[in-house]
C-alpha positions in Angstrom: 208.2 55.3 -29.7 206.9 58.5 -28.1 204.5 57.5 -25.1 202.6 60.7 -25.4 202.2 61.2 -29.1 202.3 57.6 -30.4 204.8 55.9 -32.7 207.4 58.2 -34.5 206.3 58.3 -38.2 208.7 56.5 -40.6 210.4 59.0 -42.9 209.2 58.9 -46.5 211.8 57.3 -48.8 213.7 59.5 -51.1 212.3 59.9 -54.5 215.1 58.0 -56.1 215.1 55.1 -53.6 214.9 51.6 -55.1 214.8 48.2 -53.4 216.4 45.5 -55.5 215.3 42.0 -54.6 218.0 39.4 -55.3 217.7 35.6 -54.5 220.2 34.6 -51.8 221.7 32.0 -54.2 222.1 33.5 -57.7 224.5 34.9 -60.2 224.3 38.7 -60.1 225.7 40.3 -63.3 226.4 44.0 -63.1 225.9 45.8 -66.6 227.1 49.2 -67.3 229.6 51.3 -69.1 233.1 51.8 -67.8 233.0 54.4 -65.1 229.3 53.9 -64.3 230.2 52.9 -60.7 229.8 49.1 -60.8 232.8 48.3 -58.5 231.6 51.0 -56.0 228.1 49.6 -56.1 229.3 46.1 -55.6 231.5 47.1 -52.6 228.7 48.8 -51.0 226.1 46.1 -51.2 228.0 42.8 -51.3 230.7 41.1 -49.3 234.2 41.4 -50.9 234.3 37.6 -51.3 231.1 37.6 -53.2 232.4 40.0 -56.0 234.5 38.5 -58.9 235.9 41.5 -60.8 237.1 41.4 -64.4 239.7 44.0 -63.5 241.0 41.9 -60.6 241.2 38.9 -62.7 243.0 40.8 -65.6 245.6 41.9 -62.8 245.9 38.2 -61.7 247.1 37.0 -65.2 248.9 40.2 -66.3 249.8 42.3 -63.3 247.9 45.2 -64.9 244.2 45.4 -64.5 243.9 47.7 -67.7 245.8 45.3 -70.0 243.1 44.6 -72.5 245.2 42.0 -74.3 244.9 39.8 -71.2 241.1 40.0 -71.2 240.5 36.5 -72.7 242.6 34.8 -70.0 241.1 37.1 -67.4 237.5 36.0 -68.2 238.5 32.4 -68.2 239.7 32.9 -64.6 236.5 34.9 -63.8 234.3 32.1 -65.1 236.3 29.5 -63.3 236.1 31.3 -59.9 232.4 32.1 -60.4 231.7 28.4 -61.3 233.5 27.2 -58.1 231.4 29.6 -56.0 228.1 28.6 -57.6 228.9 24.9 -57.2 229.4 25.5 -53.5 226.1 27.3 -53.3 227.5 30.9 -52.8 226.0 34.1 -54.1 228.3 35.4 -56.7 228.5 38.9 -58.3 230.2 39.5 -61.6 231.7 42.9 -61.9 232.4 43.7 -65.5 230.9 46.0 -68.2 228.9 43.1 -69.5 227.3 45.4 -72.2 227.9 43.0 -75.0 225.4 40.1 -75.5 228.1 37.5 -76.0 229.6 38.2 -72.6 226.2 38.0 -70.9 225.4 34.8 -72.8 228.4 33.0 -71.2 227.3 34.1 -67.7 223.7 33.0 -68.3 225.0 29.7 -69.4 227.1 29.5 -66.3 224.1 30.2 -64.1 222.1 27.4 -65.9 225.1 24.9 -65.5 224.8 25.3 -61.6 221.1 25.6 -61.6 220.9 29.1 -60.1 219.0 32.3 -61.2 220.8 34.8 -63.3 220.0 38.4 -62.2 221.0 41.6 -64.1 221.5 44.8 -62.4 221.9 47.6 -65.0 223.7 50.9 -64.0 222.5 53.3 -66.8 224.5 56.3 -65.9 225.0 59.4 -68.3 228.0 59.4 -70.5 229.4 62.6 -68.9 229.4 61.2 -65.4 231.3 58.2 -66.7 233.8 60.3 -68.4 234.3 62.4 -65.3 234.9 59.3 -63.0 237.4 57.8 -65.4 239.2 61.1 -65.7 239.5 61.1 -61.9 241.3 57.8 -61.9 245.1 58.0 -62.9 245.1 54.7 -64.5 242.1 55.6 -66.8 242.6 59.3 -67.3 243.6 58.7 -70.9 240.7 56.4 -71.9 239.2 57.6 -75.2 235.7 59.0 -74.9 234.7 56.8 -77.8 235.0 53.7 -75.5 232.4 55.1 -73.2 230.2 56.0 -76.2 230.5 52.5 -77.5 229.6 51.0 -74.2 226.5 53.3 -73.9 225.3 52.3 -77.5 225.7 48.6 -76.7 223.9 49.2 -73.3 220.9 50.8 -75.0 220.6 48.0 -77.5 220.6 45.5 -74.7 218.0 46.8 -72.3 214.9 45.4 -74.0 216.4 42.0 -74.5 217.8 41.0 -71.1 214.9 38.9 -70.0 214.8 37.1 -73.3 218.5 36.3 -72.9 217.6 34.3 -69.8 217.9 36.7 -66.8 215.1 35.8 -64.3 215.2 39.3 -62.7 216.4 42.6 -64.4 216.8 45.7 -62.3 217.6 49.0 -64.1 219.0 51.9 -62.1 218.8 55.2 -64.1 221.2 57.9 -63.2 223.7 58.3 -60.4 221.1 59.5 -57.9 219.0 56.3 -58.3 222.1 54.0 -58.2 223.3 55.7 -55.0 220.0 55.4 -53.3 219.5 51.7 -54.3 219.2 49.0 -51.6 219.8 45.2 -52.1 217.5 42.9 -50.3 218.4 39.2 -50.3 215.4 37.0 -50.9 215.1 33.5 -49.5 214.6 30.9 -52.2 211.1 29.5 -52.3 212.4 26.0 -51.9 214.7 27.0 -48.9 212.7 26.1 -45.7 215.7 25.2 -43.7 214.4 27.3 -40.8 211.2 25.1 -40.6 212.3 22.2 -38.4 209.1 20.2 -38.0 208.4 17.6 -36.7 207.0 16.4 -40.0 204.7 13.6 -41.3 205.6 13.1 -44.9 202.8 11.4 -47.0 203.4 9.3 -50.1 201.5 9.3 -53.4 197.7 9.6 -52.8 196.2 9.5 -56.3 192.7 10.4 -55.4 192.4 7.9 -52.5 190.7 10.4 -50.1 189.3 7.8 -47.6 192.8 6.1 -47.2 194.2 9.6 -46.7 191.7 10.3 -44.0 192.6 7.1 -42.3 196.3 7.6 -42.4 196.0 11.2 -41.1 194.0 9.9 -38.2 196.5 7.2 -37.5 199.2 9.8 -37.4 197.2 11.8 -34.7 195.7 14.6 -36.8 192.2 15.9 -36.2 190.1 16.3 -39.3 187.8 19.4 -39.8 184.8 19.1 -42.1 182.5 21.6 -43.8 178.8 21.6 -43.6 178.6 18.9 -46.3 180.8 16.6 -44.1 183.7 16.9 -46.4 187.3 17.1 -44.9 188.7 20.6 -45.4 191.6 20.7 -43.0 193.5 18.5 -40.5 195.7 19.7 -37.6 198.0 17.8 -35.3 197.6 18.6 -31.5 201.4 18.5 -31.1 202.0 21.0 -33.9 203.4 18.6 -36.4 203.3 19.5 -40.1 202.2 17.1 -42.9 204.2 17.2 -46.1 202.8 15.8 -49.3 205.1 14.5 -52.0 202.8 15.1 -54.9 200.5 13.0 -57.2 197.4 13.9 -55.1 195.2 13.3 -58.1 194.3 10.9 -61.0 193.4 7.2 -61.0 191.6 7.3 -57.6 187.9 7.7 -56.8 188.0 11.2 -55.3 190.8 13.5 -56.5 188.7 16.8 -55.7 188.2 15.5 -52.2 192.0 15.0 -51.7 192.7 18.4 -53.2 190.1 20.1 -51.0 191.7 18.6 -47.9 195.3 19.2 -48.8 194.6 22.7 -50.1 192.9 23.5 -46.8 195.8 22.1 -44.7 198.3 24.2 -46.7 196.3 27.4 -46.5 195.9 26.9 -42.7 199.7 26.3 -42.3 199.2 22.7 -41.2 200.9 21.2 -44.3 203.4 21.7 -47.1 203.0 20.3 -50.7 205.3 19.7 -53.7 203.9 19.0 -57.0 203.8 15.7 -58.8 203.8 15.1 -62.4 200.1 14.5 -62.3 199.5 17.9 -60.8 201.7 19.4 -63.3 199.6 17.8 -66.1 196.3 18.8 -64.5 197.5 22.4 -64.0 198.3 22.6 -67.8 194.9 21.3 -68.6 193.2 23.7 -66.3 195.2 26.5 -67.9 193.7 25.5 -71.3 196.7 23.8 -72.8 196.3 20.7 -74.9 197.3 17.6 -73.0 196.4 13.9 -73.4 193.7 12.6 -71.2 195.7 9.5 -70.0 197.1 7.9 -66.9 194.1 8.7 -64.9 193.5 12.4 -65.9 190.3 11.5 -67.7 188.8 10.3 -64.4 189.9 13.5 -62.7 188.4 15.7 -65.2 185.1 13.8 -64.9 185.3 14.2 -61.2 185.9 18.0 -61.5 183.0 18.3 -63.9 180.7 16.9 -61.2 182.3 19.3 -58.7 181.5 22.4 -60.8 177.8 22.5 -60.0 178.3 22.7 -56.3 181.4 24.8 -56.3 181.9 26.8 -59.6 185.2 28.4 -58.3 186.8 25.1 -57.3 188.6 24.7 -60.7 190.2 28.2 -60.4 191.3 27.6 -56.8 192.9 24.4 -57.9 194.7 26.0 -60.8 196.0 28.7 -58.5 197.2 26.1 -56.0 199.0 24.0 -58.5 200.8 27.1 -59.9 202.0 28.1 -56.4 203.7 24.8 -55.7 207.5 24.7 -55.5 209.5 21.8 -57.1 211.0 20.7 -53.8 211.6 21.8 -50.2 214.9 21.8 -48.1 213.8 21.4 -44.5 215.0 21.0 -41.0 218.4 22.8 -41.2 219.2 21.2 -44.6 218.8 17.7 -43.1 215.7 16.8 -45.2 214.8 17.3 -48.8 211.1 16.4 -49.9 210.2 16.2 -53.7 208.2 14.1 -56.0 210.5 11.9 -58.1 213.8 12.3 -56.1 216.7 14.7 -56.4 220.5 14.3 -56.5 222.5 16.4 -54.0 223.7 18.8 -56.6 220.1 20.0 -57.2 219.2 20.6 -53.5 218.1 24.1 -53.0 218.8 25.1 -56.7 216.3 26.7 -59.0 216.1 25.9 -62.8 213.9 24.1 -65.2 216.2 21.1 -65.1 215.8 20.9 -61.3 212.1 21.2 -61.6 211.9 18.5 -64.3 213.9 16.0 -62.2 211.9 16.7 -59.2 208.7 16.0 -61.2 209.8 13.1 -63.4 213.1 11.8 -62.3 215.7 10.9 -64.8 215.4 8.3 -67.4 217.9 6.3 -69.4 216.1 6.9 -72.7 214.9 3.2 -72.9 211.5 1.7 -72.4 210.7 -1.6 -70.7 208.5 -4.5 -71.8 205.3 -2.5 -70.7 206.3 0.6 -72.8 207.2 2.7 -69.7 210.5 4.6 -69.5 213.3 3.1 -67.7 214.3 5.3 -64.9 217.9 6.0 -63.8 218.5 4.6 -60.4 219.8 7.8 -58.9 219.3 6.7 -55.3 221.9 3.9 -55.7 224.5 6.5 -56.3 223.3 9.0 -53.7 225.9 10.1 -51.2 224.3 13.2 -49.8 224.0 14.3 -46.1 220.4 15.2 -46.4 217.7 12.5 -46.4 215.7 12.6 -49.6 212.1 11.7 -49.3 210.0 11.3 -52.4 207.5 9.1 -54.2 206.5 8.7 -57.9 207.8 5.2 -58.5 205.5 2.6 -56.9 207.3 -0.1 -54.7 206.0 -2.8 -52.5 207.5 -1.4 -49.3 209.1 1.8 -48.3 212.9 1.0 -47.8 215.8 3.3 -47.0 218.5 3.3 -49.6 221.6 5.6 -49.3 219.7 8.0 -47.1 216.8 8.1 -49.5 213.4 6.6 -49.2 210.4 6.3 -51.7 207.0 6.5 -50.0 204.8 5.5 -53.1 203.6 2.1 -51.9 200.9 1.9 -54.5 197.8 2.8 -52.5 195.7 3.4 -55.7 196.9 0.0 -56.9 195.7 -1.9 -53.9 198.9 -1.5 -51.9 199.3 0.9 -48.9 199.4 4.5 -48.3 202.6 5.4 -46.3 203.9 8.2 -44.3 207.3 8.9 -42.7 207.5 10.5 -39.3 210.5 12.9 -39.2 212.9 13.1 -37.5 211.8 9.8 -35.9 212.3 8.0 -39.2 209.3 5.9 -38.3 207.0 4.5 -41.0 203.2 4.5 -40.6 201.0 2.9 -43.3 197.4 1.9 -43.9 196.2 -0.6 -46.4 194.2 0.4 -49.5 190.5 -0.2 -49.3 190.6 -1.9 -52.7 192.3 -1.9 -56.1 191.2 1.4 -57.5 193.2 1.2 -60.7 194.9 -1.6 -62.3 198.7 -1.1 -62.6 200.2 -1.2 -66.0 203.0 -3.5 -64.6 203.3 -5.2 -61.2 204.9 -3.4 -58.4 208.5 -4.4 -58.3 211.1 -4.2 -55.6 213.6 -3.1 -58.3 212.3 0.4 -58.0 214.6 2.9 -56.3 214.3 2.4 -52.6 213.6 -1.3 -52.7 217.0 -2.4 -53.9 220.1 -3.0 -51.9 222.1 -0.5 -53.9 225.6 -0.9 -55.1 228.4 -1.9 -52.9 230.5 0.4 -50.8 232.6 2.7 -53.1 236.3 2.8 -52.8 236.1 6.5 -53.5 234.2 6.9 -50.1 237.3 6.1 -48.1 240.5 6.5 -50.1 242.7 9.7 -50.1 242.8 12.4 -47.6 239.5 12.5 -45.8 237.7 14.9 -43.5 234.8 13.3 -41.5 232.3 15.7 -40.1 231.2 14.7 -36.5 228.5 16.1 -34.3 230.8 16.2 -31.3 234.2 17.4 -32.6 233.7 19.0 -35.8 235.8 17.8 -38.7 238.3 15.0 -38.0 241.0 14.7 -40.7 242.3 11.3 -41.9 245.7 11.2 -43.7 246.0 9.5 -47.1 248.7 7.1 -45.9 246.6 6.1 -42.9 243.6 5.5 -45.2 245.7 3.3 -47.2 246.8 1.2 -44.2 243.2 1.0 -43.0 241.9 -0.2 -46.5 244.5 -3.1 -46.3 243.0 -4.3 -43.1 239.4 -3.7 -44.0 239.6 -5.3 -47.4 241.6 -8.4 -46.4 240.9 -9.3 -42.8 237.7 -7.6 -41.5 234.4 -9.1 -41.0 231.6 -8.6 -43.5 231.4 -4.7 -43.8 227.6 -4.8 -43.4 228.2 -6.0 -39.8 231.1 -3.7 -39.0 229.1 -0.8 -37.7 231.4 0.4 -34.9 235.1 0.2 -33.7 236.0 1.2 -30.2 238.5 4.0 -29.7 242.1 3.7 -28.3 242.3 4.7 -24.7 245.0 7.1 -23.2 246.7 6.2 -20.0 246.5 8.5 -16.9 249.3 11.1 -16.4 252.7 9.7 -15.4 252.8 9.2 -11.6 255.6 10.5 -9.4 254.8 8.0 -6.7 258.0 5.9 -5.8 257.9 2.5 -7.6 254.9 3.4 -9.8 254.6 4.6 -13.4 250.8 4.9 -13.2 248.7 5.6 -10.1 245.0 6.4 -9.8 245.6 9.6 -7.9 246.7 11.1 -11.3 243.5 10.1 -13.0 241.3 11.6 -10.2 243.2 14.8 -10.2 242.9 15.1 -14.0 239.1 14.7 -14.0 238.8 17.1 -11.0 240.7 19.7 -13.0 238.2 19.2 -15.9 235.3 19.9 -13.6 234.3 16.2 -13.4 233.2 15.4 -9.9 231.9 11.9 -10.1 233.9 9.1 -11.8 233.4 5.3 -12.0 236.3 3.1 -11.6 235.8 -0.2 -13.6 237.8 -3.3 -13.4 240.0 -3.7 -16.3 239.8 -7.3 -17.7 243.0 -8.7 -19.2 241.6 -10.0 -22.5 241.1 -8.6 -26.0 238.7 -5.7 -26.8 235.6 -7.1 -28.5 232.6 -5.5 -30.2 229.4 -7.8 -30.2 226.6 -7.3 -32.5 223.8 -9.7 -31.3 220.5 -9.9 -33.1 217.3 -11.6 -31.7 217.7 -14.3 -34.5 219.3 -14.7 -37.9 216.2 -13.3 -39.7 216.7 -9.9 -37.9 220.4 -10.0 -38.8 219.7 -10.7 -42.4 216.9 -8.1 -42.7 218.5 -5.2 -40.7 222.2 -5.7 -41.5 222.3 -8.0 -44.5 224.1 -10.7 -42.6 225.0 -13.9 -44.5 222.8 -16.8 -44.1 222.8 -18.4 -40.6 224.6 -15.4 -39.0 222.8 -13.8 -36.0 225.4 -11.0 -35.6 229.1 -10.6 -35.3 232.0 -10.7 -32.8 235.1 -8.9 -33.9 238.3 -7.3 -32.6 239.0 -3.6 -32.2 240.5 -3.7 -35.7 237.5 -5.3 -37.2 238.8 -8.9 -37.5 236.7 -11.8 -36.6 237.4 -13.3 -33.2 236.9 -16.9 -34.2 237.9 -18.5 -37.5 235.0 -21.0 -36.9 231.6 -19.3 -37.5 230.0 -22.0 -35.5 231.9 -20.8 -32.4 230.9 -17.2 -33.0 227.2 -18.3 -33.2 227.5 -20.2 -29.9 228.7 -17.1 -28.2 226.0 -15.0 -29.9 223.3 -17.5 -29.2 224.3 -17.6 -25.4 224.3 -13.8 -25.2 221.1 -13.5 -27.0 219.3 -15.9 -24.6 220.6 -13.8 -21.7 219.3 -10.6 -23.4 215.9 -12.3 -23.7 215.9 -13.7 -20.2 216.9 -10.3 -18.8 213.9 -8.8 -20.6 216.1 -6.2 -22.6 214.6 -7.0 -26.1 211.3 -5.7 -24.9 212.5 -3.0 -22.5 214.7 -1.3 -25.1 212.2 -2.1 -27.9 214.8 -3.5 -30.1 215.7 -6.7 -32.1 219.4 -6.1 -31.9 222.1 -4.8 -29.6 225.6 -3.5 -30.1 228.0 -4.1 -27.1 231.5 -3.2 -26.0 233.2 -5.9 -24.2 236.3 -7.8 -23.3 236.9 -11.3 -24.4 239.1 -13.6 -22.3 241.6 -15.2 -22.1 244.1 -13.0 -23.6 245.7 -16.1 -25.1 242.5 -16.7 -27.1 243.6 -14.0 -29.5 247.2 -13.1 -28.7 248.7 -16.7 -28.8 251.2 -15.7 -31.4 252.3 -12.6 -29.5 252.6 -14.6 -26.2 254.7 -17.3 -27.9 257.1 -15.1 -29.8 257.5 -12.1 -27.4 256.6 -12.9 -24.0 257.0 -16.6 -23.5 260.5 -16.5 -25.3 261.7 -14.0 -22.7 260.4 -16.0 -19.8 261.9 -19.2 -21.3 265.2 -17.7 -21.8 265.3 -16.2 -18.2 264.3 -19.6 -16.7 267.0 -21.3 -18.8 269.9 -18.9 -18.1 269.5 -17.6 -14.6 269.7 -20.9 -12.5 273.1 -21.6 -14.0 274.3 -18.1 -13.6 273.2 -18.0 -10.0 274.8 -21.3 -9.2 278.1 -20.2 -10.7 278.1 -17.0 -8.7 277.1 -18.6 -5.5 279.9 -21.2 -6.0 282.4 -18.3 -6.5 281.1 -16.5 -3.5 281.6 -19.7 -1.5 285.2 -19.8 -2.6 285.7 -16.3 -1.2 285.5 -14.4 -4.6 283.9 -11.0 -4.0 280.9 -11.2 -6.2 278.3 -10.1 -3.8 277.1 -7.0 -5.8 277.0 -9.0 -8.9 275.2 -11.9 -7.3 272.7 -9.5 -5.8 272.0 -7.8 -9.1 271.5 -11.1 -10.9 269.2 -12.4 -8.0 267.1 -9.2 -8.6 267.0 -9.8 -12.3 266.0 -13.5 -11.9 263.1 -12.3 -9.6 262.1 -9.7 -12.1 262.0 -12.2 -14.8 260.0 -14.6 -12.7 257.6 -11.8 -11.9 257.3 -11.0 -15.6 256.4 -14.7 -16.4 253.8 -14.7 -13.6 252.4 -11.4 -14.9 251.4 -12.6 -18.3 250.6 -16.1 -17.2 247.8 -14.9 -15.1 245.9 -14.0 -18.3 246.5 -17.1 -20.2 244.7 -20.4 -20.0 243.5 -23.1 -22.5 239.9 -23.3 -23.5 238.1 -26.5 -23.8 237.0 -29.1 -21.2 237.5 -27.3 -17.8 236.6 -30.4 -15.8 240.4 -31.4 -16.1 241.6 -28.0 -14.8 245.1 -26.6 -15.8 248.6 -27.6 -14.8 249.6 -25.8 -11.7 246.1 -24.3 -11.1 245.4 -23.3 -7.6 242.2 -23.6 -5.8 241.7 -19.9 -6.1 242.0 -18.9 -9.8 243.3 -15.5 -11.0 240.6 -12.8 -11.5 238.8 -13.3 -14.7 239.9 -17.0 -15.0 237.1 -19.5 -14.8 237.5 -22.0 -11.9 236.5 -25.5 -11.7 233.1 -24.5 -10.4 232.3 -23.2 -13.8 232.3 -26.7 -15.3 229.8 -29.4 -14.4 229.6 -33.2 -14.6 226.9 -32.7 -17.2 229.5 -31.9 -20.0 230.3 -28.8 -22.0 228.6 -26.7 -24.6 231.9 -25.8 -26.3 232.4 -22.4 -24.5 234.4 -23.7 -21.5 237.2 -21.3 -20.5 235.9 -18.6 -22.6 234.7 -15.4 -20.7 233.0 -12.4 -22.1 232.9 -9.2 -20.0 230.5 -6.7 -21.6 230.7 -3.2 -20.0 228.6 -1.1 -22.3 225.6 -1.3 -24.5 226.5 1.0 -27.3 223.3 1.1 -29.5 219.9 -0.5 -30.0 217.4 -0.2 -32.7 216.8 3.4 -33.5 219.0 4.9 -30.7 222.6 5.3 -29.6 223.1 4.5 -26.0 226.5 6.0 -25.8 225.4 8.9 -23.5 223.7 6.6 -20.9 225.5 7.0 -17.6 228.0 4.3 -16.7 226.3 3.2 -13.6 223.1 2.5 -15.6 225.1 0.8 -18.2 226.6 -1.6 -15.7 223.3 -2.2 -14.1 222.0 -3.4 -17.5 225.1 -5.6 -17.8 224.5 -7.0 -14.4 221.0 -8.1 -15.4 222.5 -10.1 -18.3 224.9 -11.8 -15.9 222.2 -12.6 -13.5 220.1 -14.0 -16.3 222.9 -16.3 -17.3 223.1 -17.5 -13.7 219.5 -18.3 -13.8 219.8 -20.2 -17.1 222.8 -22.2 -15.7 220.7 -23.6 -12.9 218.9 -25.8 -15.3 219.9 -27.8 -18.4 220.3 -25.7 -21.4 217.4 -26.0 -23.8 216.2 -28.9 -22.0 218.8 -31.3 -23.7 220.8 -32.1 -20.6 223.9 -30.0 -21.7 225.5 -28.1 -18.9 225.5 -24.4 -19.3 228.9 -23.1 -18.2 229.4 -19.5 -17.3 230.3 -17.2 -20.3 229.6 -13.7 -19.0 232.0 -12.1 -16.5 231.0 -9.3 -14.2 232.9 -6.0 -14.0 233.9 -4.7 -10.6 233.2 -1.0 -10.1 233.5 1.8 -7.6 232.1 5.3 -7.8 234.6 8.0 -6.6 234.0 11.7 -5.8 237.1 13.5 -7.0 236.5 16.4 -4.7 236.3 14.2 -1.6 239.6 13.1 -0.2 238.1 10.1 1.6 236.5 8.9 -1.5 239.6 9.3 -3.5 241.6 7.3 -1.0 239.1 4.6 -1.1 239.5 4.5 -5.0 243.3 4.2 -4.6 242.9 1.4 -2.0 240.4 -0.4 -4.3 243.0 -0.2 -7.1 245.8 -1.5 -5.0 243.7 -4.5 -3.8 242.7 -5.2 -7.3 246.1 -5.2 -8.8 247.7 -7.0 -5.7 245.3 -9.9 -6.5 246.5 -10.1 -10.0 244.1 -7.7 -11.8 245.3 -5.6 -14.7 244.1 -2.4 -13.3 241.1 -0.2 -13.8 239.5 2.3 -16.2 238.4 5.5 -14.8 235.4 7.2 -16.6 233.1 10.1 -16.0 230.0 8.6 -14.3 227.9 10.8 -16.7 229.0 9.9 -20.2 229.7 12.4 -23.0 230.9 15.3 -20.8 232.5 18.6 -22.0 234.9 20.7 -20.1 234.5 24.5 -19.2 236.1 25.1 -22.7 233.3 23.3 -24.4 235.6 20.5 -25.6 235.0 16.8 -24.9 236.7 15.4 -21.8 238.5 12.1 -22.1 235.8 9.3 -22.1 238.2 7.2 -20.0 241.7 6.7 -18.9 243.4 3.5 -18.1 245.4 3.1 -14.9 247.4 -0.1 -15.1 248.7 -2.0 -12.1 252.5 -2.2 -11.2 253.0 -5.8 -12.1 250.9 -5.7 -15.3 253.1 -2.8 -16.7 256.0 -5.3 -16.3 254.6 -7.0 -19.3 254.5 -3.8 -21.3 257.8 -2.2 -20.3 259.9 -5.3 -19.6 260.9 -7.4 -16.6 263.2 -4.8 -15.0 261.2 -1.5 -15.6 260.7 -1.0 -11.9 264.4 -0.3 -11.3 264.8 3.4 -10.2 266.9 4.4 -13.2 264.5 2.7 -15.6 261.4 4.3 -14.0 263.0 7.7 -14.2 263.7 7.2 -18.0 260.1 5.9 -18.6 258.5 8.9 -16.7 259.4 10.9 -19.7 256.3 9.9 -21.6 254.7 12.1 -24.1 251.0 11.6 -23.8 249.7 14.5 -25.9 249.4 12.6 -29.2 247.9 9.6 -27.5 245.2 11.7 -25.8 244.3 13.6 -29.0 244.2 10.2 -30.9 241.8 8.9 -28.2 239.5 11.9 -28.4 239.4 11.9 -32.2 238.6 8.2 -32.3 235.9 8.7 -29.6 234.2 11.3 -31.7 234.2 9.2 -34.8 232.9 6.3 -32.7 230.1 8.5 -31.5 229.3 9.5 -35.0 229.2 5.9 -36.2 226.6 5.1 -33.5 224.5 8.2 -34.2 224.4 7.3 -37.9 223.7 3.7 -37.3 220.7 4.6 -34.9 219.4 7.0 -37.3 219.2 4.4 -40.0 221.7 6.2 -42.3 223.1 4.3 -45.2 226.0 1.9 -44.7 228.5 4.1 -46.5 227.8 6.9 -44.0 228.3 4.6 -40.9 231.4 3.2 -42.6 233.0 6.7 -43.3 233.2 7.1 -39.4 234.2 3.4 -38.7 236.9 3.5 -41.4 238.1 6.7 -40.0 238.8 5.1 -36.6 240.6 2.3 -38.3 242.8 4.7 -40.2 243.7 6.7 -37.2 244.9 3.5 -35.5 247.8 3.5 -38.0 249.1 6.9 -36.7 252.6 6.5 -35.1 252.4 6.5 -31.4 254.2 4.7 -28.6 252.5 1.3 -28.6 253.2 0.9 -24.8 250.9 3.8 -24.0 
């Protein structure tokens, strides 16, 4: 801009300049004689990957792009490639002569098959120019002139018929100058509003119920604007929310014109979007003068419009114009949301065709009729597996219910039900009751309508074969086919009810191998690693020696049944890190869940977190509770053999030494081996104890029990409630109703857990449930220490704490970033936690004699890269499962991530890490 003389004038376009509008998802068919410049035109205006050339396909199948005998196969390849691109939602350009109607017919059919618009761009270039261009090409210098002439004749015959052939747009460029000056402009499809991100309030079928609509909009926070006659003509939300109407604004109800006036005003003001319903479609045809049956409420709407004519003669014309402007469906919020009237399978999202519009308006029917004479609709929502949430109406249902990431908002307001809206992205339902029954339904509202059914079971195809799971925090995570097969074996034969299996915890990598004398793992390595990742504050958490447990606890069995589909009497689930139930006896599981649920209530967390259920990560003790077979067959056998053999060996060597035989070195080595074996037995023995009546204690029990083991003080003279000896140490609340808590800092997490433990202590001070039964202690606290990785004093304190913990018999600790969900300077996730196990505990893992210098030197050659990668991938999948669960996504979507974790667990990795 020139500050003195004003803006610089825009140069006038050249006389031959043409702007060609092309939908951003379409099949563009170039039409022109050989030599007309189609390939040059395509290369100038489109990406190389967008252009599919018949010459190139001919060369693919015959090594010669001019071999006309290969044309049949070449066009088979061309159509195949074009079809794959269109199926993937990619703009596709066909570079071929396409002057023959039969060739174009196949391409129009291809566009219709994939529900995209066919667009023709005709290059009408004079014969002489075509001939000169061909002559300049060595491979076509000998092309007969008659070929060009034939192409020109066929082109002339075609020009008038292209639109009738099915092309939605036809651009004809006449002459070389106009062709060279043309400009392609990609148009966004009318239904593509991905750039509009809301938030939205999506309103279900209204059917002329203006008063209920006003009440609902007011409940949603909208301020109504009225005209001089007091009629509502607009409504705006103070927070800038946008209303979206799913259609069926008219018919059956008392004031269809009033509904239209309000919705039309909101749309015109930019406060709302609207898609057409089948009733608007029928009304629009009536207003256009077409013959339609005055049934299903249209007669009432016509009568209401006739009364409107006297006060507002132009109202009908505005209604007709409004209906004609409506688009079949909208894709919103970055593609995460699709709104239409009757529902839409994923393959139709963002597509444009009569078939798409018909499905959006009417749904799909089976061709049958029910006992009321109404068409039987195909339950498309039960098969839906799309990522986008589909919100629709059309089929009245008693209540709005999510089904496979779809929800029907038609809750029969005009039939005396409710008018319902969905807040997005909150996924919160808001409804108001109908003021009366305005229209008697042909048949009763039934829960069999899509959105009110449970849907079909999980599909095997969702998890078998090689999989790639898209995660928010790590992109795509691949799952190998063989790993998926191994996971399927566990999931199908041993796991808890899949409806309750909403999360699996990730594996955890150990800290880097230590070079400290006598140690394989040492906390200094963990602190140094996080410091290198830019993590300053970490929390060290006591590592309980038990079995990893996931606990789904609901306020009661009704919540578990309604939210998760739990079997009768179950109030949640308690399962291992591979999804297996902890207890064979469901009654024992319910005792644990019942106790935990009481503690959650006593701690006030149900109300504070505004939830009826919680998902927790925990450790269940003793280790022997779940690992009895492992202890008996692997560890106890070694300890028993050592205790049997070494006394005799040492006695014999000592006797030999007493006789003067030089066995001092051998005797010393055997004594060390015996000590190591005894240390091995003591190491695993610390984490094993019987469960039952703790008033009797255990053989050899000292007055000071090992960390995590319940002492005699935990039992009382009042008896037992069946949980004696069992300890549950929760250390993280993973999710609650409507939210994932995985990003909550760990000090805040542990503070919530402490409240549960304090609540149990308060409950234990009085008889449980007033029946005189003693309430023993189930919940175990988790010791913790916050360390500043950049402060040497703080780091030294962390090392001392670990040494004291392990010297007292503890397993070790887990070091985590205090602020969860951190990324390094490279933008990648840092390890969510690393375990640092104690010297004596590692004796269980690596064998009684692992601390010998030569053994330590060999064991220090540990390859941790795969384990760390596995831990991060499983962590990302776990976060994804929690996000999907909190968002209310369908079970198959949650299970996709959960199943991926289980599959990754079968990847080969050193089990000692």
